[in-house]
N, C-alpha and C positions, 0 to 999 in steps of 0.2 A: 637687169632686174627691177624690181618697185617692189618697199615696202610698206605694208597697209597697216596700222593699226584695227586691231579687231576691232574697238570703238568704231571708226569709220566705217569699215565693212559692214557692222550691223546696222550702220546708219543707212548706208545705200540700200541694205535689204527692204530696209524699213521704209524710205522712200518708192521703192522700187511694189511694193506692196500696197500703199496710200495710193500711188497711180494706176496702178490696175482699173481697168484693162489695156491703159495706154502705156507708151514705153517711158520710163523716167532717164532723167539726162542730167550730169554735171559737169563738174571740174575737179581733177586733186590738182593740190598744190605743195611744195613743199622746196627739196633739193637732195641733192646727190639720192636721186632718187628714193628718197623716205616723203613718203606724205605725210605732212603736216597739219592740213583741213582739207575738207572735204566741203565744197559747194554745191547744191544742188540748185540747179536752175528749170527754169518753165517749160515745157516743150511745147513750143507753139502751135508745132501741128496736131497736138493732142492725140494722135495716133496709134495703135497697136501696133503697126508697123515700121514706122522712121520717125526721126524725130531733127527736131531744128532747134537751138537755143536763140533765148532772147537776147539780141546784141546787147542792150543797154547793161542787162544783167552779166553777158559775158564780159563788155568793157571794164565792168564794176569789178570785178572779181581780177582782171588783170592787174588795173591799179592799185586794189588793195594788197594783193601778191608782190608786186612791186617794192610796194612802200615797207611789207616786213621783211625784205631782200629774201623774196621766194621766187619761184615760177612754175607757170604751168608744168606739172609733170603728166600728166595724164587726161584724158578727157572721157566720160564713161558713160555706158546707157544699157537700159536692161532690156531683154527679150523676153516677153511673158510668157509666150509660148514657143520659143523654139531653143536650140542648143546656144553654149554661151562661147558662139564665133562669130566673124566677121559675115556677115550677108554679103551678097552680090551689091546691094547698094551699099553699106557700110564701107566697102572698099572703094567703093567710085568715089565716095563722098569724104574719104580721108586724104583732106589737103594739106597738114601738117606734117613730113618726114620726121619732123624731132618731139614727137609728143609718145606716150603711150596709150594706145586705146583699151580699156578695159570694158569687159562687156559682161554681165551677170543673167542670165538665164534664172526665170523662175517654172522653167517647162515643169520641173519637179516639186511641186510647192513647198514640201516641208526639207527639201532639202537643194536649196539656192545654190548655184553652183559662179563662180567669180574664175574669170581667165582674162589674161591680158595676153597684147598681140600689137609688134609694131610692123604697120602700113607704111611701105614706098613704091611709090611708081607701080601700085597693085600688087605688088610683091607681101602675102601676108607671113610672119613669123609668130612664133609664140616666143611672151618674154613671160621669165621665170618669175614669179607670183609667189611673194612670201606675205601672209597673213598676222599679225603675232598682238 
């Protein structure tokens, strides 16, 4: 399970809307499954169908998280026009089996949907997500 504070979930939705028509992306850090902070990152692909993190930003988040005693709990990205589930490309590029993959769908503009998944060796399993 992953717990995301409402303010952080709202921040992810706001970022995704700002970055339309492209996918937005970032990292969620904290400990024991509880997100303490989110880090919006640059989608260097600037694409509505896929994303890549800026490596310098990604390593900066890792350093800062470690300094706070946190770890990267999840990576997130948006699907501007498709459901909140991993695409075939998302599954293929899910290299870290120890983090959760959070996907935000803006398919229904007024009703964004956030889901979380574990992806290990190509196997996708839903992860309970609590937004509070």
